[in-house]
PDB file of N, CA, C and O in Angstrom:
ATOM      1  N   MET A   1       0.832  -1.186   0.000  1.00  0.00           N
ATOM      2  CA  MET A   1       0.000   0.000   0.000  1.00  0.00           C
ATOM      3  C   MET A   1       0.877   1.251   0.000  1.00  0.00           C
ATOM      4  O   MET A   1       0.518   2.261  -0.605  1.00  0.00           O
ATOM      5  N   PHE A   2       2.022   1.187   0.675  1.00  0.00           N
ATOM      6  CA  PHE A   2       2.908   2.345   0.736  1.00  0.00           C
ATOM      7  C   PHE A   2       3.366   2.757  -0.664  1.00  0.00           C
ATOM      8  O   PHE A   2       3.385   3.943  -0.995  1.00  0.00           O
ATOM      9  N   VAL A   3       3.732   1.780  -1.470  1.00  0.00           N
ATOM     10  CA  VAL A   3       4.187   2.074  -2.835  1.00  0.00           C
ATOM     11  C   VAL A   3       3.064   2.722  -3.643  1.00  0.00           C
ATOM     12  O   VAL A   3       3.309   3.655  -4.408  1.00  0.00           O
ATOM     13  N   GLY A   4       1.847   2.235  -3.478  1.00  0.00           N
ATOM     14  CA  GLY A   4       0.710   2.825  -4.181  1.00  0.00           C
ATOM     15  C   GLY A   4       0.498   4.274  -3.802  1.00  0.00           C
ATOM     16  O   GLY A   4       0.262   5.117  -4.668  1.00  0.00           O
ATOM     17  N   PHE A   5       0.580   4.576  -2.496  1.00  0.00           N
ATOM     18  CA  PHE A   5       0.418   5.955  -2.056  1.00  0.00           C
ATOM     19  C   PHE A   5       1.538   6.849  -2.588  1.00  0.00           C
ATOM     20  O   PHE A   5       1.289   7.989  -2.982  1.00  0.00           O
ATOM     21  N   VAL A   6       2.774   6.335  -2.602  1.00  0.00           N
ATOM     22  CA  VAL A   6       3.899   7.121  -3.112  1.00  0.00           C
ATOM     23  C   VAL A   6       3.708   7.428  -4.591  1.00  0.00           C
ATOM     24  O   VAL A   6       3.951   8.554  -5.026  1.00  0.00           O
ATOM     25  N   VAL A   7       3.278   6.447  -5.360  1.00  0.00           N
ATOM     26  CA  VAL A   7       3.073   6.652  -6.805  1.00  0.00           C
ATOM     27  C   VAL A   7       1.949   7.663  -7.047  1.00  0.00           C
ATOM     28  O   VAL A   7       2.059   8.499  -7.944  1.00  0.00           O
ATOM     29  N   VAL A   8       0.879   7.598  -6.267  1.00  0.00           N
ATOM     30  CA  VAL A   8      -0.220   8.562  -6.413  1.00  0.00           C
ATOM     31  C   VAL A   8       0.268   9.972  -6.090  1.00  0.00           C
ATOM     32  O   VAL A   8      -0.069  10.918  -6.801  1.00  0.00           O
ATOM     33  N   VAL A   9       1.053  10.122  -5.031  1.00  0.00           N
ATOM     34  CA  VAL A   9       1.569  11.446  -4.656  1.00  0.00           C
ATOM     35  C   VAL A   9       2.480  11.996  -5.752  1.00  0.00           C
ATOM     36  O   VAL A   9       2.418  13.185  -6.066  1.00  0.00           O
ATOM     37  N   ILE A  10       3.314  11.156  -6.328  1.00  0.00           N
ATOM     38  CA  ILE A  10       4.179  11.601  -7.433  1.00  0.00           C
ATOM     39  C   ILE A  10       3.327  12.067  -8.610  1.00  0.00           C
ATOM     40  O   ILE A  10       3.634  13.082  -9.235  1.00  0.00           O
ATOM     41  N   GLY A  11       2.272  11.340  -8.911  1.00  0.00           N
ATOM     42  CA  GLY A  11       1.370  11.742  -9.997  1.00  0.00           C
ATOM     43  C   GLY A  11       0.702  13.070  -9.723  1.00  0.00           C
ATOM     44  O   GLY A  11       0.549  13.890 -10.629  1.00  0.00           O
ATOM     45  N   ILE A  12       0.298  13.293  -8.475  1.00  0.00           N
ATOM     46  CA  ILE A  12      -0.329  14.567  -8.117  1.00  0.00           C
ATOM     47  C   ILE A  12       0.666  15.711  -8.273  1.00  0.00           C
ATOM     48  O   ILE A  12       0.307  16.795  -8.731  1.00  0.00           O
ATOM     49  N   VAL A  13       1.918  15.463  -7.888  1.00  0.00           N
ATOM     50  CA  VAL A  13       2.946  16.491  -8.049  1.00  0.00           C
ATOM     51  C   VAL A  13       3.171  16.799  -9.530  1.00  0.00           C
ATOM     52  O   VAL A  13       3.432  17.946  -9.892  1.00  0.00           O
ATOM     53  N   LEU A  14       3.072  15.793 -10.373  1.00  0.00           N
ATOM     54  CA  LEU A  14       3.324  15.987 -11.808  1.00  0.00           C
ATOM     55  C   LEU A  14       2.155  16.604 -12.570  1.00  0.00           C
ATOM     56  O   LEU A  14       2.314  16.960 -13.738  1.00  0.00           O
ATOM     57  N   LEU A  15       0.997  16.740 -11.950  1.00  0.00           N
ATOM     58  CA  LEU A  15      -0.142  17.329 -12.669  1.00  0.00           C
ATOM     59  C   LEU A  15       0.158  18.729 -13.205  1.00  0.00           C
ATOM     60  O   LEU A  15      -0.091  18.977 -14.385  1.00  0.00           O
ATOM     61  N   PRO A  16       0.683  19.656 -12.396  1.00  0.00           N
ATOM     62  CA  PRO A  16       0.962  20.983 -12.962  1.00  0.00           C
ATOM     63  C   PRO A  16       2.265  21.037 -13.760  1.00  0.00           C
ATOM     64  O   PRO A  16       2.495  21.990 -14.504  1.00  0.00           O
ATOM     65  N   LEU A  17       3.109  20.031 -13.611  1.00  0.00           N
ATOM     66  CA  LEU A  17       4.385  19.987 -14.325  1.00  0.00           C
ATOM     67  C   LEU A  17       4.218  19.225 -15.628  1.00  0.00           C
ATOM     68  O   LEU A  17       3.261  18.469 -15.791  1.00  0.00           O
ATOM     69  N   PRO A  18       5.145  19.421 -16.557  1.00  0.00           N
ATOM     70  CA  PRO A  18       5.058  18.631 -17.788  1.00  0.00           C
ATOM     71  C   PRO A  18       5.395  17.174 -17.482  1.00  0.00           C
ATOM     72  O   PRO A  18       6.497  16.862 -17.030  1.00  0.00           O
ATOM     73  N   GLY A  19       4.473  16.325 -17.723  1.00  0.00           N
ATOM     74  CA  GLY A  19       4.675  14.911 -17.435  1.00  0.00           C
ATOM     75  C   GLY A  19       3.342  14.189 -17.407  1.00  0.00           C
ATOM     76  O   GLY A  19       2.286  14.823 -17.407  1.00  0.00           O
ATOM     77  N   PRO A  20       3.385  12.885 -17.382  1.00  0.00           N
ATOM     78  CA  PRO A  20       2.150  12.095 -17.429  1.00  0.00           C
ATOM     79  C   PRO A  20       1.517  11.927 -16.047  1.00  0.00           C
ATOM     80  O   PRO A  20       1.467  10.812 -15.528  1.00  0.00           O
ATOM     81  N   GLY A  21       1.043  12.997 -15.455  1.00  0.00           N
ATOM     82  CA  GLY A  21       0.496  12.958 -14.103  1.00  0.00           C
ATOM     83  C   GLY A  21      -0.674  12.018 -13.948  1.00  0.00           C
ATOM     84  O   GLY A  21      -0.712  11.236 -12.999  1.00  0.00           O
ATOM     85  N   TRP A  22      -1.644  12.075 -14.868  1.00  0.00           N
ATOM     86  CA  TRP A  22      -2.832  11.227 -14.757  1.00  0.00           C
ATOM     87  C   TRP A  22      -2.494   9.758 -14.943  1.00  0.00           C
ATOM     88  O   TRP A  22      -3.112   8.899 -14.314  1.00  0.00           O
ATOM     89  N   VAL A  23      -1.524   9.456 -15.797  1.00  0.00           N
ATOM     90  CA  VAL A  23      -1.129   8.065 -16.004  1.00  0.00           C
ATOM     91  C   VAL A  23      -0.479   7.513 -14.743  1.00  0.00           C
ATOM     92  O   VAL A  23      -0.721   6.366 -14.368  1.00  0.00           O
ATOM     93  N   ILE A  24       0.344   8.323 -14.088  1.00  0.00           N
ATOM     94  CA  ILE A  24       1.004   7.879 -12.866  1.00  0.00           C
ATOM     95  C   ILE A  24      -0.009   7.739 -11.736  1.00  0.00           C
ATOM     96  O   ILE A  24       0.081   6.799 -10.946  1.00  0.00           O
ATOM     97  N   ILE A  25      -0.956   8.641 -11.646  1.00  0.00           N
ATOM     98  CA  ILE A  25      -2.010   8.522 -10.637  1.00  0.00           C
ATOM     99  C   ILE A  25      -2.800   7.232 -10.873  1.00  0.00           C
ATOM    100  O   ILE A  25      -3.106   6.510  -9.924  1.00  0.00           O
ATOM    101  N   ALA A  26      -3.128   6.946 -12.120  1.00  0.00           N
ATOM    102  CA  ALA A  26      -3.857   5.717 -12.436  1.00  0.00           C
ATOM    103  C   ALA A  26      -3.027   4.487 -12.068  1.00  0.00           C
ATOM    104  O   ALA A  26      -3.574   3.489 -11.598  1.00  0.00           O
ATOM    105  N   SER A  27      -1.726   4.551 -12.276  1.00  0.00           N
ATOM    106  CA  SER A  27      -0.860   3.426 -11.899  1.00  0.00           C
ATOM    107  C   SER A  27      -0.864   3.210 -10.394  1.00  0.00           C
ATOM    108  O   SER A  27      -0.968   2.076  -9.925  1.00  0.00           O
ATOM    109  N   GLY A  28      -0.753   4.290  -9.641  1.00  0.00           N
ATOM    110  CA  GLY A  28      -0.785   4.181  -8.188  1.00  0.00           C
ATOM    111  C   GLY A  28      -2.119   3.683  -7.668  1.00  0.00           C
ATOM    112  O   GLY A  28      -2.175   2.873  -6.743  1.00  0.00           O
ATOM    113  N   LEU A  29      -3.188   4.169  -8.268  1.00  0.00           N
ATOM    114  CA  LEU A  29      -4.518   3.712  -7.849  1.00  0.00           C
ATOM    115  C   LEU A  29      -4.747   2.248  -8.206  1.00  0.00           C
ATOM    116  O   LEU A  29      -5.441   1.534  -7.482  1.00  0.00           O
ATOM    117  N   SER A  30      -4.174   1.802  -9.306  1.00  0.00           N
ATOM    118  CA  SER A  30      -4.327   0.383  -9.647  1.00  0.00           C
ATOM    119  C   SER A  30      -3.580  -0.500  -8.663  1.00  0.00           C
ATOM    120  O   SER A  30      -4.006  -1.623  -8.396  1.00  0.00           O
ATOM    121  N   ILE A  31      -2.479  -0.014  -8.122  1.00  0.00           N
ATOM    122  CA  ILE A  31      -1.777  -0.745  -7.064  1.00  0.00           C
ATOM    123  C   ILE A  31      -2.641  -0.779  -5.808  1.00  0.00           C
ATOM    124  O   ILE A  31      -2.778  -1.823  -5.171  1.00  0.00           O
ATOM    125  N   LEU A  32      -3.220   0.360  -5.457  1.00  0.00           N
ATOM    126  CA  LEU A  32      -4.049   0.441  -4.256  1.00  0.00           C
ATOM    127  C   LEU A  32      -5.391  -0.279  -4.412  1.00  0.00           C
ATOM    128  O   LEU A  32      -5.950  -0.758  -3.425  1.00  0.00           O
ATOM    129  N   ALA A  33      -5.909  -0.359  -5.633  1.00  0.00           N
ATOM    130  CA  ALA A  33      -7.241  -0.928  -5.860  1.00  0.00           C
ATOM    131  C   ALA A  33      -7.315  -2.398  -5.491  1.00  0.00           C
ATOM    132  O   ALA A  33      -8.406  -2.929  -5.287  1.00  0.00           O
ATOM    133  N   LYS A  34      -6.180  -3.058  -5.403  1.00  0.00           N
ATOM    134  CA  LYS A  34      -6.175  -4.464  -5.016  1.00  0.00           C
ATOM    135  C   LYS A  34      -6.534  -4.639  -3.548  1.00  0.00           C
ATOM    136  O   LYS A  34      -7.021  -5.696  -3.148  1.00  0.00           O
ATOM    137  N   ASP A  35      -6.294  -3.600  -2.736  1.00  0.00           N
ATOM    138  CA  ASP A  35      -6.528  -3.695  -1.297  1.00  0.00           C
ATOM    139  C   ASP A  35      -7.652  -2.803  -0.798  1.00  0.00           C
ATOM    140  O   ASP A  35      -8.255  -3.101   0.233  1.00  0.00           O
ATOM    141  N   VAL A  36      -7.951  -1.710  -1.503  1.00  0.00           N
ATOM    142  CA  VAL A  36      -8.874  -0.706  -0.985  1.00  0.00           C
ATOM    143  C   VAL A  36      -9.982  -0.455  -2.004  1.00  0.00           C
ATOM    144  O   VAL A  36      -9.707  -0.231  -3.183  1.00  0.00           O
ATOM    145  N   ALA A  37     -11.233  -0.492  -1.552  1.00  0.00           N
ATOM    146  CA  ALA A  37     -12.375  -0.328  -2.461  1.00  0.00           C
ATOM    147  C   ALA A  37     -12.484   1.092  -3.003  1.00  0.00           C
ATOM    148  O   ALA A  37     -12.851   1.277  -4.164  1.00  0.00           O
ATOM    149  N   TRP A  38     -12.169   2.113  -2.177  1.00  0.00           N
ATOM    150  CA  TRP A  38     -12.301   3.489  -2.646  1.00  0.00           C
ATOM    151  C   TRP A  38     -11.314   3.786  -3.768  1.00  0.00           C
ATOM    152  O   TRP A  38     -11.599   4.600  -4.646  1.00  0.00           O
ATOM    153  N   ALA A  39     -10.147   3.126  -3.742  1.00  0.00           N
ATOM    154  CA  ALA A  39      -9.170   3.341  -4.809  1.00  0.00           C
ATOM    155  C   ALA A  39      -9.682   2.782  -6.132  1.00  0.00           C
ATOM    156  O   ALA A  39      -9.422   3.350  -7.192  1.00  0.00           O
ATOM    157  N   ASP A  40     -10.402   1.683  -6.070  1.00  0.00           N
ATOM    158  CA  ASP A  40     -10.966   1.117  -7.292  1.00  0.00           C
ATOM    159  C   ASP A  40     -12.009   2.043  -7.905  1.00  0.00           C
ATOM    160  O   ASP A  40     -12.043   2.232  -9.121  1.00  0.00           O
ATOM    161  N   ARG A  41     -12.859   2.620  -7.059  1.00  0.00           N
ATOM    162  CA  ARG A  41     -13.872   3.569  -7.566  1.00  0.00           C
ATOM    163  C   ARG A  41     -13.201   4.815  -8.149  1.00  0.00           C
ATOM    164  O   ARG A  41     -13.602   5.302  -9.206  1.00  0.00           O
ATOM    165  N   LEU A  42     -12.196   5.319  -7.468  1.00  0.00           N
ATOM    166  CA  LEU A  42     -11.489   6.508  -7.952  1.00  0.00           C
ATOM    167  C   LEU A  42     -10.713   6.204  -9.232  1.00  0.00           C
ATOM    168  O   LEU A  42     -10.592   7.062 -10.106  1.00  0.00           O
ATOM    169  N   LEU A  43     -10.192   4.993  -9.341  1.00  0.00           N
ATOM    170  CA  LEU A  43      -9.470   4.595 -10.546  1.00  0.00           C
ATOM    171  C   LEU A  43     -10.369   4.648 -11.774  1.00  0.00           C
ATOM    172  O   LEU A  43      -9.920   5.041 -12.850  1.00  0.00           O
ATOM    173  N   GLN A  44     -11.613   4.265 -11.630  1.00  0.00           N
ATOM    174  CA  GLN A  44     -12.549   4.329 -12.756  1.00  0.00           C
ATOM    175  C   GLN A  44     -12.744   5.771 -13.232  1.00  0.00           C
ATOM    176  O   GLN A  44     -12.853   6.025 -14.432  1.00  0.00           O
ATOM    177  N   ARG A  45     -12.786   6.707 -12.286  1.00  0.00           N
ATOM    178  CA  ARG A  45     -12.938   8.121 -12.654  1.00  0.00           C
ATOM    179  C   ARG A  45     -11.674   8.665 -13.318  1.00  0.00           C
ATOM    180  O   ARG A  45     -11.754   9.449 -14.264  1.00  0.00           O
ATOM    181  N   VAL A  46     -10.508   8.246 -12.820  1.00  0.00           N
ATOM    182  CA  VAL A  46      -9.240   8.731 -13.381  1.00  0.00           C
ATOM    183  C   VAL A  46      -9.030   8.172 -14.784  1.00  0.00           C
ATOM    184  O   VAL A  46      -8.500   8.868 -15.650  1.00  0.00           O
ATOM    185  N   ARG A  47      -9.434   6.939 -15.018  1.00  0.00           N
ATOM    186  CA  ARG A  47      -9.266   6.338 -16.350  1.00  0.00           C
ATOM    187  C   ARG A  47      -9.971   7.135 -17.435  1.00  0.00           C
ATOM    188  O   ARG A  47      -9.541   7.138 -18.588  1.00  0.00           O
ATOM    189  N   ARG A  48     -11.045   7.806 -17.072  1.00  0.00           N
ATOM    190  CA  ARG A  48     -11.742   8.644 -18.059  1.00  0.00           C
ATOM    191  C   ARG A  48     -10.922   9.866 -18.452  1.00  0.00           C
ATOM    192  O   ARG A  48     -11.148  10.438 -19.518  1.00  0.00           O
ATOM    193  N   ARG A  49      -9.975  10.276 -17.611  1.00  0.00           N
ATOM    194  CA  ARG A  49      -9.181  11.480 -17.878  1.00  0.00           C
ATOM    195  C   ARG A  49      -7.855  11.177 -18.551  1.00  0.00           C
ATOM    196  O   ARG A  49      -7.130  12.104 -18.914  1.00  0.00           O
ATOM    197  N   LEU A  50      -7.515   9.906 -18.729  1.00  0.00           N
ATOM    198  CA  LEU A  50      -6.244   9.544 -19.345  1.00  0.00           C
ATOM    199  C   LEU A  50      -6.204   9.992 -20.803  1.00  0.00           C
ATOM    200  O   LEU A  50      -7.224   9.980 -21.492  1.00  0.00           O
ATOM    201  N   PRO A  51      -5.013  10.388 -21.268  1.00  0.00           N
ATOM    202  CA  PRO A  51      -4.898  10.751 -22.692  1.00  0.00           C
ATOM    203  C   PRO A  51      -5.060   9.507 -23.549  1.00  0.00           C
ATOM    204  O   PRO A  51      -4.341   8.523 -23.378  1.00  0.00           O
ATOM    205  N   ARG A  52      -6.014   9.559 -24.476  1.00  0.00           N
ATOM    206  CA  ARG A  52      -6.322   8.395 -25.298  1.00  0.00           C
ATOM    207  C   ARG A  52      -6.240   8.747 -26.779  1.00  0.00           C
ATOM    208  O   ARG A  52      -6.373   9.901 -27.187  1.00  0.00           O
ATOM    209  N   ARG A  53      -6.016   7.707 -27.552  1.00  0.00           N
ATOM    210  CA  ARG A  53      -6.046   7.863 -28.999  1.00  0.00           C
ATOM    211  C   ARG A  53      -7.487   7.808 -29.462  1.00  0.00           C
ATOM    212  O   ARG A  53      -8.403   7.634 -28.658  1.00  0.00           O
ATOM    213  N   ALA A  54      -7.682   7.956 -30.753  1.00  0.00           N
ATOM    214  CA  ALA A  54      -9.040   7.954 -31.313  1.00  0.00           C
ATOM    215  C   ALA A  54      -9.739   6.609 -31.115  1.00  0.00           C
ATOM    216  O   ALA A  54     -10.964   6.561 -31.002  1.00  0.00           O
ATOM    217  N   ASP A  55      -8.973   5.518 -31.071  1.00  0.00           N
ATOM    218  CA  ASP A  55      -9.588   4.202 -30.900  1.00  0.00           C
ATOM    219  C   ASP A  55      -9.844   3.852 -29.431  1.00  0.00           C
ATOM    220  O   ASP A  55     -10.321   2.757 -29.132  1.00  0.00           O
ATOM    221  N   GLY A  56      -9.527   4.779 -28.506  1.00  0.00           N
ATOM    222  CA  GLY A  56      -9.826   4.571 -27.090  1.00  0.00           C
ATOM    223  C   GLY A  56      -8.703   3.992 -26.266  1.00  0.00           C
ATOM    224  O   GLY A  56      -8.850   3.820 -25.056  1.00  0.00           O
ATOM    225  N   LYS A  57      -7.584   3.688 -26.893  1.00  0.00           N
ATOM    226  CA  LYS A  57      -6.460   3.105 -26.162  1.00  0.00           C
ATOM    227  C   LYS A  57      -5.550   4.209 -25.634  1.00  0.00           C
ATOM    228  O   LYS A  57      -5.453   5.283 -26.226  1.00  0.00           O
ATOM    229  N   VAL A  58      -4.890   3.932 -24.521  1.00  0.00           N
ATOM    230  CA  VAL A  58      -3.944   4.882 -23.945  1.00  0.00           C
ATOM    231  C   VAL A  58      -2.682   4.877 -24.796  1.00  0.00           C
ATOM    232  O   VAL A  58      -2.230   3.823 -25.243  1.00  0.00           O
ATOM    233  N   ARG A  59      -2.119   6.058 -25.017  1.00  0.00           N
ATOM    234  CA  ARG A  59      -0.916   6.173 -25.841  1.00  0.00           C
ATOM    235  C   ARG A  59       0.252   5.424 -25.210  1.00  0.00           C
ATOM    236  O   ARG A  59       0.419   5.439 -23.990  1.00  0.00           O
ATOM    237  N   ARG A  60       1.054   4.775 -26.036  1.00  0.00           N
ATOM    238  CA  ARG A  60       2.230   4.047 -25.548  1.00  0.00           C
ATOM    239  C   ARG A  60       3.243   4.993 -24.913  1.00  0.00           C
ATOM    240  O   ARG A  60       3.898   4.633 -23.935  1.00  0.00           O
ATOM    241  N   SER A  61       3.375   6.183 -25.455  1.00  0.00           N
ATOM    242  CA  SER A  61       4.355   7.121 -24.903  1.00  0.00           C
ATOM    243  C   SER A  61       3.984   7.520 -23.481  1.00  0.00           C
ATOM    244  O   SER A  61       4.865   7.712 -22.643  1.00  0.00           O
ATOM    245  N   ALA A  62       2.694   7.647 -23.200  1.00  0.00           N
ATOM    246  CA  ALA A  62       2.264   7.995 -21.845  1.00  0.00           C
ATOM    247  C   ALA A  62       2.550   6.853 -20.880  1.00  0.00           C
ATOM    248  O   ALA A  62       2.998   7.087 -19.758  1.00  0.00           O
ATOM    249  N   VAL A  63       2.297   5.634 -21.301  1.00  0.00           N
ATOM    250  CA  VAL A  63       2.571   4.482 -20.446  1.00  0.00           C
ATOM    251  C   VAL A  63       4.073   4.321 -20.237  1.00  0.00           C
ATOM    252  O   VAL A  63       4.513   4.045 -19.120  1.00  0.00           O
ATOM    253  N   ALA A  64       4.865   4.489 -21.293  1.00  0.00           N
ATOM    254  CA  ALA A  64       6.317   4.362 -21.172  1.00  0.00           C
ATOM    255  C   ALA A  64       6.891   5.432 -20.251  1.00  0.00           C
ATOM    256  O   ALA A  64       7.761   5.139 -19.431  1.00  0.00           O
ATOM    257  N   ALA A  65       6.417   6.657 -20.377  1.00  0.00           N
ATOM    258  CA  ALA A  65       6.901   7.725 -19.503  1.00  0.00           C
ATOM    259  C   ALA A  65       6.540   7.446 -18.046  1.00  0.00           C
ATOM    260  O   ALA A  65       7.347   7.694 -17.150  1.00  0.00           O
ATOM    261  N   ALA A  66       5.355   6.941 -17.807  1.00  0.00           N
ATOM    262  CA  ALA A  66       4.942   6.609 -16.447  1.00  0.00           C
ATOM    263  C   ALA A  66       5.816   5.503 -15.865  1.00  0.00           C
ATOM    264  O   ALA A  66       6.228   5.580 -14.708  1.00  0.00           O
ATOM    265  N   LEU A  67       6.099   4.479 -16.658  1.00  0.00           N
ATOM    266  CA  LEU A  67       6.944   3.389 -16.179  1.00  0.00           C
ATOM    267  C   LEU A  67       8.361   3.859 -15.880  1.00  0.00           C
ATOM    268  O   LEU A  67       8.944   3.462 -14.871  1.00  0.00           O
ATOM    269  N   ILE A  68       8.918   4.692 -16.738  1.00  0.00           N
ATOM    270  CA  ILE A  68      10.269   5.209 -16.514  1.00  0.00           C
ATOM    271  C   ILE A  68      10.317   6.042 -15.248  1.00  0.00           C
ATOM    272  O   ILE A  68      11.252   5.908 -14.458  1.00  0.00           O
ATOM    273  N   LEU A  69       9.334   6.896 -15.042  1.00  0.00           N
ATOM    274  CA  LEU A  69       9.306   7.708 -13.825  1.00  0.00           C
ATOM    275  C   LEU A  69       9.113   6.857 -12.577  1.00  0.00           C
ATOM    276  O   LEU A  69       9.715   7.139 -11.541  1.00  0.00           O
ATOM    277  N   MET A  70       8.291   5.829 -12.658  1.00  0.00           N
ATOM    278  CA  MET A  70       8.083   4.963 -11.493  1.00  0.00           C
ATOM    279  C   MET A  70       9.344   4.180 -11.161  1.00  0.00           C
ATOM    280  O   MET A  70       9.707   4.060  -9.991  1.00  0.00           O
ATOM    281  N   ILE A  71      10.014   3.648 -12.172  1.00  0.00           N
ATOM    282  CA  ILE A  71      11.246   2.891 -11.936  1.00  0.00           C
ATOM    283  C   ILE A  71      12.319   3.812 -11.360  1.00  0.00           C
ATOM    284  O   ILE A  71      13.033   3.428 -10.433  1.00  0.00           O
ATOM    285  N   GLY A  72      12.435   5.014 -11.898  1.00  0.00           N
ATOM    286  CA  GLY A  72      13.400   5.969 -11.361  1.00  0.00           C
ATOM    287  C   GLY A  72      13.101   6.343  -9.922  1.00  0.00           C
ATOM    288  O   GLY A  72      14.006   6.410  -9.090  1.00  0.00           O
ATOM    289  N   THR A  73      11.847   6.582  -9.632  1.00  0.00           N
ATOM    290  CA  THR A  73      11.457   6.943  -8.266  1.00  0.00           C
ATOM    291  C   THR A  73      11.728   5.810  -7.297  1.00  0.00           C
ATOM    292  O   THR A  73      12.253   6.035  -6.207  1.00  0.00           O
ATOM    293  N   LEU A  74      11.376   4.592  -7.684  1.00  0.00           N
ATOM    294  CA  LEU A  74      11.631   3.445  -6.819  1.00  0.00           C
ATOM    295  C   LEU A  74      13.124   3.202  -6.638  1.00  0.00           C
ATOM    296  O   LEU A  74      13.557   2.788  -5.563  1.00  0.00           O
ATOM    297  N   SER A  75      13.912   3.454  -7.671  1.00  0.00           N
ATOM    298  CA  SER A  75      15.364   3.303  -7.552  1.00  0.00           C
ATOM    299  C   SER A  75      15.943   4.308  -6.576  1.00  0.00           C
ATOM    300  O   SER A  75      16.767   3.956  -5.732  1.00  0.00           O
ATOM    301  N   ILE A  76      15.520   5.548  -6.685  1.00  0.00           N
ATOM    302  CA  ILE A  76      16.008   6.581  -5.775  1.00  0.00           C
ATOM    303  C   ILE A  76      15.553   6.292  -4.349  1.00  0.00           C
ATOM    304  O   ILE A  76      16.330   6.443  -3.406  1.00  0.00           O
ATOM    305  N   ALA A  77      14.297   5.878  -4.187  1.00  0.00           N
ATOM    306  CA  ALA A  77      13.796   5.564  -2.846  1.00  0.00           C
ATOM    307  C   ALA A  77      14.544   4.376  -2.251  1.00  0.00           C
ATOM    308  O   ALA A  77      14.867   4.383  -1.063  1.00  0.00           O
ATOM    309  N   SER A  78      14.822   3.362  -3.056  1.00  0.00           N
ATOM    310  CA  SER A  78      15.574   2.203  -2.562  1.00  0.00           C
ATOM    311  C   SER A  78      16.974   2.608  -2.142  1.00  0.00           C
ATOM    312  O   SER A  78      17.453   2.199  -1.085  1.00  0.00           O
ATOM    313  N   TRP A  79      17.624   3.402  -2.957  1.00  0.00           N
ATOM    314  CA  TRP A  79      18.965   3.864  -2.603  1.00  0.00           C
ATOM    315  C   TRP A  79      18.920   4.674  -1.313  1.00  0.00           C
ATOM    316  O   TRP A  79      19.759   4.493  -0.430  1.00  0.00           O
ATOM    317  N   PHE A  80      17.952   5.556  -1.208  1.00  0.00           N
ATOM    318  CA  PHE A  80      17.864   6.426  -0.039  1.00  0.00           C
ATOM    319  C   PHE A  80      17.642   5.626   1.245  1.00  0.00           C
ATOM    320  O   PHE A  80      18.268   5.914   2.265  1.00  0.00           O
ATOM    321  N   PHE A  81      16.777   4.646   1.206  1.00  0.00           N
ATOM    322  CA  PHE A  81      16.428   3.908   2.416  1.00  0.00           C
ATOM    323  C   PHE A  81      17.382   2.749   2.730  1.00  0.00           C
ATOM    324  O   PHE A  81      17.604   2.444   3.902  1.00  0.00           O
ATOM    325  N   TYR A  82      17.945   2.103   1.715  1.00  0.00           N
ATOM    326  CA  TYR A  82      18.704   0.879   1.973  1.00  0.00           C
ATOM    327  C   TYR A  82      20.196   0.992   1.729  1.00  0.00           C
ATOM    328  O   TYR A  82      20.970   0.371   2.458  1.00  0.00           O
ATOM    329  N   LEU A  83      20.629   1.743   0.754  1.00  0.00           N
ATOM    330  CA  LEU A  83      22.028   1.748   0.380  1.00  0.00           C
ATOM    331  C   LEU A  83      22.804   2.972   0.828  1.00  0.00           C
ATOM    332  O   LEU A  83      24.023   3.029   0.671  1.00  0.00           O
ATOM    333  N   ARG A  84      22.121   3.931   1.372  1.00  0.00           N
ATOM    334  CA  ARG A  84      22.791   5.157   1.799  1.00  0.00           C
ATOM    335  C   ARG A  84      23.611   4.870   3.049  1.00  0.00           C
ATOM    336  O   ARG A  84      23.152   4.163   3.946  1.00  0.00           O
ATOM    337  N   SER A  85      24.800   5.406   3.110  1.00  0.00           N
ATOM    338  CA  SER A  85      25.668   5.180   4.277  1.00  0.00           C
ATOM    339  C   SER A  85      25.441   6.184   5.373  1.00  0.00           C
ATOM    340  O   SER A  85      26.096   6.121   6.413  1.00  0.00           O
TER     341      SER A  85
END
């Protein structure tokens, strides 16, 4: 659940900045939706706001950017908590 909350917070921070904020929020909510019912309901609302192509699918570039940012964030968090001297 902690990782889900961290990903959602990162997405909220990225909303006013250039970046895939809604995609990252949706990723965090999908992590949380496995454990919490309110996250599943909120995820349905966020999915409507995702950038989509004409055929209704989410753009690959948005998903790739979200994954890169999540991996980078998790790497920095892991280094900070476990490998820092």
